[in-house]
C-alpha positions as CSV (number, residue, x, y, z in Angstrom):
1,M,82.9,83.4,32.1
2,M,82.7,80.4,29.6
3,R,80.1,78.9,31.8
4,S,78.2,82.4,32.1
5,M,78.0,82.6,28.3
6,D,76.8,78.8,27.9
7,F,74.0,79.5,30.4
8,H,72.9,82.6,28.7
9,R,73.0,80.7,25.1
10,A,71.1,77.8,26.5
11,L,68.6,80.3,27.8
12,A,68.3,82.0,24.5
13,E,67.7,78.3,22.7
14,I,65.2,77.7,25.1
15,S,63.5,80.8,24.6
16,A,63.8,80.1,20.6
17,L,62.5,76.9,21.1
18,R,59.3,77.7,23.2
19,G,58.8,80.7,20.6
20,Q,58.9,78.0,17.7
21,M,56.6,75.7,19.6
22,A,54.1,78.7,20.3
23,R,53.9,79.6,16.6
24,S,53.6,75.9,15.4
25,T,50.6,75.1,18.0
26,Q,46.9,75.9,17.7
27,F,46.1,78.7,19.7
28,R,43.1,78.1,21.7
29,G,43.0,81.1,23.6
30,Y,39.9,82.7,22.0
31,G,36.4,81.9,23.5
32,P,33.8,81.3,20.5
33,A,30.9,82.6,22.9
34,T,32.8,86.0,23.6
35,I,33.7,86.3,20.0
36,A,29.9,85.6,19.3
37,A,28.7,88.3,21.5
38,T,31.1,90.8,19.8
39,G,29.3,89.9,16.7
40,L,26.0,90.7,18.2
41,L,27.5,94.0,19.5
42,G,28.4,95.1,16.0
43,L,25.0,94.2,14.6
44,G,23.3,96.0,17.5
45,T,25.6,99.0,16.8
46,G,25.1,98.9,13.0
47,L,21.2,98.9,13.7
48,G,21.4,101.8,16.7
49,Q,23.5,104.1,14.1
50,A,20.5,105.2,12.8
51,H,19.1,106.8,16.0
52,L,22.3,107.8,17.7
53,V,24.2,109.2,14.4
54,P,21.3,109.6,11.8
55,H,23.7,111.9,9.5
56,P,27.1,110.4,9.7
57,A,28.7,112.3,6.8
58,Q,27.7,115.4,8.8
59,H,28.6,114.2,12.3
60,I,31.8,112.2,11.3
61,G,33.2,112.8,14.8
62,A,30.3,111.2,16.6
63,Y,30.5,108.4,13.8
64,L,33.9,107.6,14.6
65,A,33.2,107.8,18.3
66,L,30.5,105.3,18.2
67,W,32.3,102.9,16.2
68,I,35.9,103.3,18.2
69,V,34.0,102.7,21.4
70,T,32.2,99.8,19.9
71,A,35.9,98.2,18.8
72,V,37.0,99.1,22.2
73,M,34.7,97.3,24.0
74,A,34.8,94.2,21.8
75,V,38.8,94.3,22.4
76,I,38.4,94.4,26.0
77,A,35.8,91.9,26.3
78,I,38.2,89.3,24.1
79,G,40.9,90.2,26.2
80,L,39.5,89.6,29.3
81,E,38.7,86.0,28.2
82,T,41.6,85.4,26.2
83,L,44.2,86.0,29.0
84,P,42.9,83.5,31.5
85,R,41.6,81.0,29.1
86,T,45.4,80.9,27.4
87,W,46.8,80.3,30.7
88,R,44.4,77.6,31.1
89,E,44.6,75.8,27.6
90,H,48.4,76.5,27.3
91,P,49.7,76.3,30.7
92,A,53.5,75.7,29.9
93,L,53.2,78.2,26.8
94,A,50.5,81.1,27.8
95,R,53.1,83.8,27.7
96,E,54.4,82.7,24.3
97,M,51.0,82.0,22.8
98,I,49.7,85.4,23.8
99,L,52.6,87.1,22.3
100,S,52.5,85.2,19.0
101,A,48.8,85.9,18.6
102,A,49.3,89.8,19.4
103,M,52.1,89.8,16.9
104,H,49.7,88.3,14.2
105,F,47.0,90.9,14.9
106,V,48.5,93.9,16.4
107,P,50.1,95.3,13.4
108,A,46.7,95.3,11.1
109,I,45.0,97.0,14.2
110,T,47.5,99.5,14.3
111,A,47.8,100.5,10.6
112,G,43.9,101.0,10.7
113,V,44.3,103.3,13.5
114,L,47.2,105.3,12.0
115,L,45.3,105.4,8.6
116,T,42.2,106.8,10.3
117,V,44.3,109.7,11.7
118,V,46.1,110.3,8.3
119,L,42.7,110.7,6.5
120,L,41.3,112.7,9.3
121,H,44.0,115.4,9.1
122,S,44.9,115.2,5.6
123,A,42.2,114.0,3.5
124,P,39.0,114.6,5.4
125,L,36.9,114.3,2.0
126,S,38.1,110.5,1.9
127,V,37.0,109.6,5.1
128,W,33.9,108.0,3.8
129,M,36.4,105.1,2.9
130,L,37.2,104.6,6.3
131,P,34.6,101.4,6.8
132,G,36.1,99.7,3.7
133,L,39.6,100.4,4.5
134,W,38.9,99.0,8.3
135,Q,37.7,95.7,7.0
136,L,40.6,95.5,4.4
137,M,42.7,95.8,7.3
138,F,41.1,93.5,9.5
139,S,41.2,90.9,7.0
140,L,44.8,91.2,6.9
141,G,44.9,90.5,10.6
142,V,42.7,87.4,10.2
143,F,44.9,86.1,7.1
144,S,48.1,86.4,9.1
145,S,46.7,84.7,12.3
146,C,45.1,81.9,10.3
147,Q,48.4,79.8,11.0
148,L,47.5,79.8,14.8
149,L,44.1,79.1,14.3
150,P,41.7,76.5,12.3
151,R,42.5,76.3,8.4
152,A,38.6,77.5,8.1
153,M,39.3,80.7,9.2
154,A,40.9,81.9,6.0
155,A,37.0,82.2,4.9
156,V,36.9,84.9,7.7
157,G,39.7,86.7,6.0
158,I,37.9,86.4,2.5
159,W,34.8,87.8,3.9
160,Y,36.1,90.8,5.2
161,F,38.3,91.4,2.4
162,A,35.4,90.9,-0.1
163,C,33.4,93.4,2.0
164,G,35.7,95.8,2.3
165,L,36.3,95.9,-1.6
166,L,32.6,96.0,-1.9
167,I,31.9,98.9,0.1
168,L,35.0,100.8,-1.7
169,A,33.7,100.1,-5.1
170,T,30.2,101.8,-4.2
171,G,31.8,105.0,-3.9
172,N,28.7,106.2,-2.0
173,P,29.5,108.1,1.3
174,G,26.0,107.9,2.2
175,L,25.9,104.1,1.9
176,T,29.5,103.6,3.3
177,L,29.0,105.4,6.5
178,S,25.5,103.6,7.1
179,G,25.4,101.5,10.1
180,P,24.9,98.3,7.8
181,A,28.0,98.8,6.1
182,M,30.1,98.2,9.5
183,G,27.5,96.4,11.5
184,V,26.7,93.6,8.9
185,P,30.2,92.6,7.8
186,F,31.6,92.8,11.5
187,G,28.9,90.8,13.0
188,I,28.3,88.0,10.5
189,G,32.4,87.8,10.4
190,Q,32.5,87.4,14.3
191,L,29.6,85.0,14.3
192,L,31.6,83.1,11.7
193,V,34.7,83.2,13.5
194,A,33.0,81.8,16.6
195,A,31.3,78.9,14.8
196,I,34.8,78.1,13.2
197,L,36.4,78.1,16.6
198,Y,33.8,76.4,18.0
199,R,33.9,73.3,15.8
200,G,37.9,73.5,15.4
201,Y,38.0,73.1,19.2
202,L,35.8,70.3,19.0
203,E,37.6,68.3,16.3
204,Y,40.7,69.1,18.1
205,D,39.6,67.8,21.5
206,E,37.9,64.3,19.5
207,D,41.9,64.1,18.2
208,Q,43.5,64.3,21.6
209,Q,41.4,61.5,23.2
210,P,42.9,58.0,23.3
211,E,42.0,55.7,21.3
212,A,39.6,53.0,22.9
């Protein structure tokens, strides 16, 4: 009985140690090229909205469908690369690294989804605020993830936070629901993420090279 308890205690300690190592290791699972592609997708959707949903305030369902589909496509693209890349970059801690990255970002995404549902159900006249609120939620996810990513990633959090506040400050539904109000912040933000990751990975690789 004592041996069994000691065995389970040892497993728990090993699991806790691996989790701590994952939280203190820079996450290299995100691919800069794919992140940049999602930025271009956001910019393209922002430009195409004028033709696909010319009057978003009058067709809020179509507006939401357009941007939700865009977000799902971006998440799928990132996920399809992140999973195998993480196993390649962090073979000993891949599972813990993926879980740690998800725990930092999933709460912000979940909050954004629930906020959308609540506004649609209880305050439909306030739906014009969603683009700004989405960007604020996304910024919180970025800030939360900063400890796993290059330090410069905080600039991306500031970008999304500032864009969200600026959109809300206009108080103009016609402007906040326009294509550029979502496409520009998301597009530039994701391109900035890609650039920071690319530079951060290069610096990390240089640091890991043995001195001559």
